[in-house]
All heavy atoms as an XYZ file, in Angstrom:
679
protein
N      88.391    118.160    112.423
C      89.256    117.879    111.322
C      90.247    118.997    111.143
O      89.911    120.151    111.268
C      88.438    117.743    110.013
C      87.583    116.511    109.954
C      86.903    116.435    108.636
C      85.920    115.295    108.607
N      85.153    115.196    107.382
N      91.460    118.609    110.825
C      92.489    119.625    110.585
C      92.758    119.852    109.118
O      93.823    120.331    108.724
C      93.790    119.192    111.304
C      93.649    119.135    112.802
C      94.969    118.832    113.479
O      96.002    118.879    112.858
N      94.919    118.552    114.761
N      91.839    119.441    108.290
C      91.997    119.647    106.828
C      90.629    119.949    106.216
O      89.604    119.601    106.775
C      92.619    118.378    106.173
C      91.786    117.151    106.481
C      90.724    116.753    105.660
C      92.095    116.350    107.545
C      89.984    115.612    105.939
C      91.368    115.200    107.839
C      90.343    114.838    107.031
O      89.598    113.727    107.295
N      90.662    120.627    105.098
C      89.421    120.906    104.377
C      89.286    119.893    103.260
O      90.279    119.426    102.724
C      89.460    122.304    103.775
C      89.392    123.382    104.839
C      89.109    124.764    104.311
N      89.094    124.931    102.884
C      89.670    125.920    102.235
N      90.349    126.827    102.887
N      89.570    126.030    100.918
N      88.048    119.533    102.936
C      87.807    118.500    101.914
C      88.438    118.859    100.580
O      88.974    118.008     99.905
C      86.305    118.242    101.784
C      85.973    116.963    101.101
S      86.659    115.554    102.012
C      85.903    114.214    101.203
N      88.390    120.168    100.196
C      88.978    120.542     98.895
C      90.517    120.319     98.908
O      91.073    119.892     97.919
C      88.592    121.948     98.459
C      88.938    123.010     99.495
O      89.110    122.667    100.702
O      89.019    124.196     99.125
N      91.148    120.605    100.041
C      92.593    120.325    100.135
C      92.857    118.826    100.070
O      93.788    118.385     99.426
C      93.172    120.862    101.454
C      93.332    122.351    101.496
C      93.303    123.026    102.715
C      93.536    123.100    100.353
C      93.445    124.394    102.770
C      93.710    124.468    100.387
C      93.674    125.106    101.590
N      91.995    118.064    100.724
C      92.137    116.612    100.701
C      92.043    116.108     99.274
O      92.848    115.291     98.825
C      91.068    115.977    101.605
C      91.180    114.485    101.827
C      92.480    114.148    102.583
C      89.987    113.964    102.625
N      91.033    116.610     98.524
C      90.853    116.198     97.132
C      92.124    116.507     96.328
O      92.629    115.671     95.586
C      89.676    116.947     96.494
C      88.294    116.447     96.821
C      87.219    117.431     96.376
C      88.067    115.084     96.184
N      92.643    117.714     96.484
C      93.838    118.129     95.727
C      95.037    117.267     96.034
O      95.775    116.868     95.166
C      94.174    119.589     96.000
C      93.170    120.528     95.391
O      92.351    120.173     94.541
N      93.196    121.757     95.841
N      95.231    116.933     97.313
C      96.374    116.115     97.684
C      96.239    114.672     97.194
O      97.206    114.086     96.741
C      96.602    116.149     99.196
C      97.176    117.417     99.689
N      98.497    117.778     99.454
C      96.660    118.449    100.387
C      98.736    118.966    100.000
N      97.617    119.393    100.577
N      95.030    114.129     97.280
C      94.794    112.765     96.808
C      95.003    112.727     95.276
O      95.680    111.826     94.751
C      93.378    112.263     97.168
C      93.308    112.018     98.673
C      93.007    111.019     96.379
C      91.928    111.754     99.183
N      94.501    113.727     94.585
C      94.686    113.815     93.137
C      96.184    113.846     92.809
O      96.672    113.128     91.906
C      94.012    115.115     92.677
C      93.926    115.324     91.187
C      93.110    116.578     90.886
O      93.402    117.652     91.462
O      92.212    116.472     90.058
N      96.953    114.650     93.526
C      98.394    114.752     93.274
C      99.108    113.436     93.592
O      99.981    113.000     92.825
C      98.999    115.879     94.129
N      98.734    112.778     94.671
C      99.380    111.510     95.039
C      99.103    110.424     94.017
O      99.986    109.664     93.664
C      98.899    111.067     96.425
C      99.466    111.866     97.595
C      98.662    111.580     98.876
C     100.936    111.570     97.808
N      97.862    110.357     93.542
C      97.528    109.335     92.499
C      98.273    109.704     91.213
O      98.847    108.788     90.580
C      95.997    109.280     92.266
C      95.282    108.765     93.521
C      95.683    108.403     91.066
C      93.751    108.819     93.450
N      98.280    110.961     90.849
C      98.931    111.379     89.615
C     100.420    111.069     89.587
O     100.956    110.589     88.572
C      98.712    112.855     89.394
C      99.243    113.351     88.069
C      98.561    113.127     86.903
C     100.438    114.037     87.998
C      99.061    113.566     85.685
C     100.979    114.475     86.818
C     100.260    114.249     85.627
N     101.114    111.282     90.681
C     102.575    111.157     90.677
C     103.042    109.735     91.012
O     104.210    109.468     90.865
C     103.227    112.188     91.615
S     103.018    111.822     93.335
N     102.137    108.879     91.439
C     102.531    107.502     91.794
C     102.850    106.709     90.525
O     102.024    106.643     89.612
C     101.427    106.838     92.560
O     101.806    105.536     92.908
N     104.014    106.075     90.474
C     104.374    105.276     89.284
C     103.579    103.976     89.133
O     103.564    103.400     88.053
C     105.884    104.988     89.470
C     106.085    105.061     90.964
C     105.086    106.074     91.468
N     102.932    103.550     90.177
C     102.103    102.347     90.148
C     100.819    102.645     90.946
O     100.729    103.663     91.642
C     102.869    101.157     90.756
O     103.229    101.468     92.072
N      99.813    101.782     90.850
C      98.577    102.041     91.589
C      98.868    102.258     93.051
O      99.578    101.476     93.693
C      97.748    100.768     91.364
C      98.244    100.206     90.092
C      99.697    100.561     90.061
N      98.352    103.358     93.617
C      98.587    103.697     95.005
C      97.421    103.153     95.870
O      96.262    103.389     95.571
C      98.817    105.198     95.228
C      99.258    105.484     96.677
C      97.650    106.018     94.791
C      99.816    106.901     96.876
N      97.797    102.412     96.887
C      96.782    101.764     97.739
C      96.182    102.752     98.763
O      96.844    103.733     99.123
C      97.435    100.585     98.479
C      97.905     99.470     97.532
C      98.564     98.360     98.309
C      98.962     97.166     97.494
N      98.999     97.224     96.064
N      94.975    102.407     99.185
C      94.277    103.234    100.169
C      95.104    103.423    101.428
O      95.195    104.526    101.963
C      92.919    102.594    100.478
C      91.990    103.406    101.394
C      91.592    104.736    100.747
C      90.740    102.609    101.690
N      95.767    102.343    101.908
C      96.573    102.444    103.135
C      97.754    103.401    102.918
O      98.098    104.158    103.828
C      97.117    101.048    103.511
N      98.323    103.434    101.724
C      99.428    104.341    101.436
C      98.928    105.775    101.363
O      99.604    106.705    101.828
C     100.117    103.946    100.140
C     100.814    102.588    100.237
O     101.246    102.222    101.359
O     100.927    101.903     99.219
N      97.753    105.991    100.770
C      97.151    107.327    100.759
C      96.920    107.800    102.168
O      97.269    108.923    102.525
C      95.827    107.315     99.967
C      95.931    107.221     98.435
C      94.541    106.952     97.842
C      96.506    108.515     97.864
N      96.341    106.937    102.994
C      96.062    107.286    104.402
C      97.313    107.663    105.126
O      97.343    108.685    105.847
C      95.334    106.119    105.055
C      94.972    106.391    106.525
C      94.193    105.224    107.125
C      93.976    105.338    108.602
N      93.220    106.475    109.047
N      98.390    106.883    104.970
C      99.635    107.155    105.650
C     100.232    108.496    105.218
O     100.633    109.320    106.064
C     100.640    106.031    105.405
N     100.240    108.732    103.924
C     100.791    110.020    103.384
C      99.979    111.212    103.890
O     100.530    112.198    104.325
C     100.794    110.016    101.868
S     102.018    108.949    101.131
N      98.681    111.094    103.754
C      97.798    112.209    104.135
C      97.804    112.465    105.633
O      97.823    113.618    106.079
C      96.375    111.922    103.690
C      96.183    111.874    102.155
C      94.851    111.232    101.812
C      96.277    113.257    101.555
N      97.830    111.409    106.446
C      97.866    111.588    107.884
C      99.136    112.269    108.335
O      99.148    113.143    109.202
C      97.693    110.228    108.600
O      96.394    109.698    108.364
N     100.254    111.924    107.686
C     101.513    112.591    107.986
C     101.521    114.034    107.504
O     101.910    114.937    108.214
C     102.665    111.811    107.295
C     104.026    112.370    107.651
C     105.163    111.551    107.010
O     104.991    110.352    106.829
O     106.194    112.164    106.728
N     100.994    114.239    106.322
C     100.942    115.579    105.743
C     100.099    116.560    106.585
O     100.488    117.697    106.808
C     100.358    115.485    104.323
C     100.481    116.723    103.468
S      99.734    116.454    101.841
C     100.375    114.857    101.345
N      98.959    116.089    107.034
C      98.026    116.939    107.792
C      98.289    116.840    109.302
O      97.624    117.487    110.088
C      96.578    116.574    107.480
C      96.140    116.957    106.077
C      95.843    115.976    105.163
C      96.063    118.289    105.726
C      95.434    116.309    103.880
C      95.684    118.621    104.425
C      95.370    117.641    103.522
N      99.225    115.963    109.681
C      99.533    115.750    111.121
C      98.245    115.441    111.900
O      98.004    115.972    112.984
C     100.258    116.976    111.687
C     100.928    116.648    113.014
O     101.258    115.500    113.257
N     101.107    117.630    113.868
N      97.409    114.627    111.287
C      96.149    114.223    111.880
C      95.693    112.918    111.231
O      96.037    112.677    110.081
C      95.074    115.323    111.680
N      94.914    112.162    111.937
C      94.369    110.934    111.347
C      93.333    111.325    110.280
O      92.414    112.064    110.568
C      93.708    110.067    112.431
C      93.150    108.770    111.846
O      93.935    108.059    111.177
O      91.945    108.513    112.004
N      93.520    110.811    109.067
C      92.554    111.040    108.003
C      91.798    109.745    107.811
O      92.392    108.746    107.369
C      93.275    111.470    106.696
C      92.248    111.680    105.582
C      94.065    112.728    106.903
N      90.515    109.709    108.155
C      89.769    108.457    108.085
C      89.680    107.931    106.659
O      89.541    108.701    105.681
C      88.347    108.847    108.591
C      88.577    110.125    109.367
C      89.721    110.798    108.713
N      89.708    106.601    106.506
C      89.602    105.991    105.180
C      88.313    106.394    104.492
O      88.288    106.566    103.284
C      89.694    104.457    105.327
C      91.081    103.950    105.573
C      91.205    102.450    105.477
O      90.257    101.779    105.035
O      92.284    101.951    105.856
N      87.241    106.578    105.303
C      85.959    107.011    104.722
C      86.091    108.354    104.005
O      85.543    108.507    102.889
C      84.901    107.092    105.808
C      83.509    107.428    105.283
C      82.462    107.528    106.390
O      82.800    107.226    107.560
O      81.350    107.923    106.064
N      86.818    109.291    104.583
C      87.023    110.601    103.946
C      87.828    110.430    102.664
O      87.560    111.095    101.651
C      87.776    111.553    104.875
C      86.872    112.090    105.981
O      85.674    111.706    106.053
O      87.390    112.881    106.813
N      88.814    109.565    102.667
C      89.657    109.320    101.482
C      88.794    108.689    100.403
O      88.837    109.102     99.243
C      90.863    108.430    101.842
C      91.751    109.139    102.851
C      91.642    108.079    100.576
C      92.836    108.291    103.492
N      87.996    107.688    100.765
C      87.130    107.037     99.777
C      86.121    108.008     99.190
O      85.853    107.966     97.965
C      86.452    105.793    100.386
C      87.438    104.688    100.625
C      86.848    103.500    101.386
O      86.092    103.674    102.308
N      87.252    102.303    101.031
N      85.536    108.850    100.020
C      84.599    109.838     99.533
C      85.276    110.815     98.575
O      84.690    111.194     97.547
C      83.942    110.627    100.694
C      82.953    109.785    101.487
O      82.390    108.812    100.929
N      82.714    110.118    102.701
N      86.486    111.215     98.882
C      87.230    112.110     98.017
C      87.551    111.420     96.674
O      87.430    112.067     95.588
C      88.540    112.564     98.716
N      87.904    110.176     96.711
C      88.179    109.427     95.467
C      86.932    109.330     94.638
O      87.002    109.494     93.414
C      88.777    108.025     95.792
C      90.190    108.181     96.354
C      88.798    107.150     94.535
C      90.807    106.916     96.898
N      85.785    109.115     95.258
C      84.524    109.059     94.508
C      84.266    110.392     93.823
O      83.861    110.422     92.633
C      83.343    108.725     95.424
C      83.220    107.290     95.879
C      82.100    107.140     96.898
C      82.954    106.380     94.659
N      84.516    111.491     94.480
C      84.367    112.822     93.870
C      85.296    113.002     92.683
O      84.945    113.549     91.633
C      84.543    113.925     94.911
C      83.425    114.065     95.875
C      83.706    115.252     96.789
C      82.877    115.336     97.988
N      81.607    115.536     98.146
N      86.533    112.566     92.861
C      87.486    112.652     91.771
C      87.101    111.762     90.583
O      87.255    112.147     89.426
C      88.918    112.275     92.254
C      89.569    113.317     93.208
C      90.818    112.728     93.840
C      89.891    114.612     92.432
N      86.586    110.566     90.899
C      86.155    109.677     89.827
C      85.013    110.318     89.032
O      84.974    110.248     87.809
C      85.690    108.320     90.381
C      86.823    107.464     90.848
C      86.396    106.171     91.552
O      85.279    106.133     92.137
O      87.173    105.212     91.549
N      84.070    110.982     89.740
C      82.988    111.679     89.072
C      83.522    112.830     88.209
O      83.101    113.029     87.095
C      81.995    112.237     90.103
C      81.158    111.155     90.795
C      80.325    111.727     91.955
O      80.210    112.959     92.066
O      79.841    110.901     92.725
N      84.472    113.581     88.750
C      85.060    114.707     88.045
C      85.677    114.224     86.720
O      85.423    114.798     85.663
C      86.163    115.358     88.904
C      86.968    116.414     88.216
C      88.083    116.943     89.122
C      89.017    117.880     88.401
N      90.088    118.417     89.287
N      86.520    113.182     86.779
C      87.240    112.727     85.611
C      86.417    111.840     84.675
O      86.860    111.494     83.589
C      88.549    112.051     86.016
C      89.523    113.068     86.496
C      89.829    113.190     87.844
C      90.172    113.939     85.624
C      90.712    114.179     88.305
C      91.056    114.916     86.054
C      91.316    115.012     87.391
O      92.195    115.973     87.842
N      85.166    111.486     85.061
C      84.297    110.757     84.175
C      83.728    111.662     83.095
O      83.240    111.220     82.079
C      83.149    110.112     84.991
N      83.807    112.990     83.299
C      83.307    113.978     82.348
C      84.021    113.853     81.029
O      85.202    113.487     80.944
C      83.464    115.375     82.892
N      83.302    114.113     79.921
C      83.840    113.973     78.546
C      85.010    114.869     78.285
O      85.807    114.633     77.361
C      82.740    114.258     77.534
C      81.691    113.129     77.513
O      82.015    112.011     77.968
O      80.595    113.365     77.036
N      85.182    115.953     79.045
C      86.275    116.887     78.774
C      87.643    116.321     79.118
O      88.674    116.890     78.717
C      86.053    118.190     79.538
C      86.083    118.042     81.051
C      85.576    119.265     81.775
O      86.363    120.157     82.058
O      84.347    119.285     82.043
N      87.699    115.217     79.861
C      88.968    114.569     80.237
C      89.233    113.334     79.399
O      88.340    112.551     79.186
C      88.992    114.198     81.710
C      88.860    115.420     82.636
C      87.646    115.725     83.205
C      89.944    116.213     82.876
C      87.528    116.840     84.043
C      89.839    117.324     83.714
C      88.619    117.630     84.267
O      88.518    118.729     85.096
N      90.469    113.166     78.953
C      90.857    111.988     78.147
C      91.365    110.863     79.053
O      91.716    109.789     78.583
C      91.937    112.349     77.132
O      93.072    112.885     77.802
N      91.399    111.119     80.374
C      91.878    110.107     81.315
C      90.953    110.091     82.507
O      90.146    110.988     82.693
C      93.324    110.425     81.755
C      93.477    111.827     82.295
C      93.291    112.100     83.630
C      93.789    112.868     81.436
C      93.420    113.392     84.103
C      93.919    114.172     81.899
C      93.724    114.440     83.256
N      91.067    109.055     83.327
C      90.226    108.948     84.521
C      90.963    108.118     85.550
O      91.995    107.511     85.264
C      88.853    108.406     84.193
C      88.839    106.975     83.762
C      87.490    106.550     83.234
O      87.048    106.988     82.216
N      86.858    105.646     83.950
N      90.392    108.092     86.762
C      90.972    107.205     87.821
C      90.402    105.835     87.683
O      89.196    105.652     87.566
C      90.624    107.806     89.212
C      91.302    109.172     89.400
C      91.081    106.834     90.319
C      90.947    109.858     90.691
N      91.318    104.870     87.663
C      90.927    103.470     87.624
C      91.433    102.787     88.891
O      92.527    103.097     89.363
C      91.551    102.742     86.406
C      90.919    103.097     85.106
C      91.330    104.153     84.363
C      89.882    102.321     84.596
C      90.770    104.510     83.161
C      89.285    102.628     83.383
C      89.714    103.734     82.686
N      90.648    101.839     89.392
C      91.093    101.023     90.498
C      91.681     99.753     89.873
O      91.001     99.043     89.157
C      89.963    100.697     91.462
C      90.452     99.929     92.692
C      89.417     99.835     93.765
C      90.081     99.220     94.990
N      89.146     99.067     96.073
N      92.956     99.515     90.127
C      93.582     98.333     89.630
C      94.793     97.955     90.487
O      95.350     98.832     91.166
C      94.092     98.558     88.172
O      95.102     99.529     88.134
N      95.147     96.714     90.494
C      96.291     96.264     91.282
C      96.189     96.599     92.753
O      97.172     96.838     93.418
N      94.958     96.678     93.261
C      94.740     97.009     94.685
C      94.910     98.456     95.012
O      94.972     98.815     96.172
N      94.994     99.334     94.002
C      95.160    100.741     94.252
C      94.499    101.578     93.154
O      93.742    101.074     92.360
N      94.858    102.850     93.170
C      94.247    103.808     92.232
C      95.294    104.434     91.343
O      96.430    104.706     91.801
C      93.509    104.900     93.012
C      92.403    104.392     93.879
C      92.662    104.013     95.210
C      91.139    104.195     93.358
C      91.644    103.507     95.998
C      90.121    103.669     94.152
C      90.365    103.344     95.472
O      89.383    102.834     96.249
N      94.979    104.648     90.066
C      95.876    105.321     89.166
C      95.084    106.038     88.043
O      93.942    105.666     87.772
C      96.903    104.360     88.570
C      96.345    103.293     87.640
C      97.409    102.329     87.203
O      97.141    101.147     87.088
N      98.607    102.782     86.895
N      95.697    107.018     87.475
C      95.149    107.686     86.320
C      95.554    106.886     85.077
O      96.714    106.560     84.881
C      95.695    109.104     86.174
C      95.008    110.107     87.062
C      95.678    110.634     88.169
C      93.711    110.544     86.812
C      95.044    111.572     88.989
C      93.060    111.476     87.638
C      93.768    111.972     88.717
N      94.571    106.588     84.218
C      94.820    105.924     82.951
C      94.009    106.622     81.870
O      92.953    107.176     82.156
C      94.431    104.462     83.038
C      95.247    103.563     83.968
C      94.629    102.153     84.056
C      96.700    103.461     83.540
N      94.482    106.491     80.626
C      93.761    107.049     79.482
C      92.450    106.293     79.321
O      92.386    105.064     79.439
C      94.634    106.872     78.215
O      95.896    107.485     78.473
C      93.975    107.530     77.009
N      91.393    107.031     79.009
C      90.117    106.370     78.735
C      90.216    105.561     77.474
O      90.944    105.907     76.544
C      89.011    107.447     78.589
C      88.689    108.165     79.869
C      87.627    109.243     79.645
C      87.288    109.936     80.915
N      86.338    111.056     80.719
N      89.478    104.419     77.391
C      89.556    103.541     76.259
C      89.371    104.263     74.917
O      90.036    103.945     73.956
C      88.467    102.515     76.503
C      88.344    102.454     77.994
C      88.650    103.862     78.455
N      88.476    105.240     74.853
C      88.176    105.942     73.616
C      89.417    106.686     73.053
O      89.464    107.021     71.861
C      87.044    106.898     73.828
N      90.391    106.963     73.910
C      91.554    107.735     73.485
C      92.832    106.897     73.360
O      93.880    107.425     72.994
C      91.814    108.885     74.476
C      90.702    109.890     74.508
C      89.687    109.786     75.450
C      90.657    110.927     73.575
C      88.647    110.712     75.496
C      89.623    111.844     73.620
C      88.614    111.735     74.566
O      87.580    112.624     74.588
N      92.749    105.617     73.647
C      93.924    104.767     73.637
C      94.547    104.624     72.241
O      95.748    104.483     72.124
C      93.647    103.441     74.276
C      93.491    103.566     75.790
C      93.184    102.283     76.491
O      92.895    101.280     75.874
N      93.243    102.321     77.824
N      93.762    104.690     71.189
C      94.304    104.581     69.847
C      95.209    105.750     69.497
O      96.148    105.613     68.738
C      93.196    104.431     68.788
O      92.296    105.524     68.911
C      92.418    103.134     68.932
N      94.927    106.915     70.068
C      95.726    108.089     69.731
C      97.087    108.090     70.399
O      97.982    108.841     70.042
C      94.972    109.376     70.089
O      94.724    109.455     71.473
N      97.256    107.233     71.430
C      98.594    107.186     72.117
C      99.302    105.874     71.800
O     100.439    105.708     72.227
C      98.449    107.371     73.665
C      97.576    106.250     74.252
C      97.917    108.731     73.984
C      97.629    106.166     75.749
N      98.652    104.966     71.107
C      99.232    103.645     70.823
C     100.356    103.762     69.851
O     101.284    103.087     69.721
């Protein structure tokens, strides 16, 4: 592998965060493979997303990663939606 898992996590987190719409796994793979100049297996991407989902499930975060529209995006947790409505 030409990348470290923590770098992969950070890049996936950034890509999901900055995407204006749900970002698909294929788009993540294409971006990451180009960025690292190496094939990034979908399994590694999915494992990284699982770690990020666990991270943002913690109560200290008011948002989390949701799978919707065939991709992934950060959305406010339901408990906090009244404060932004």
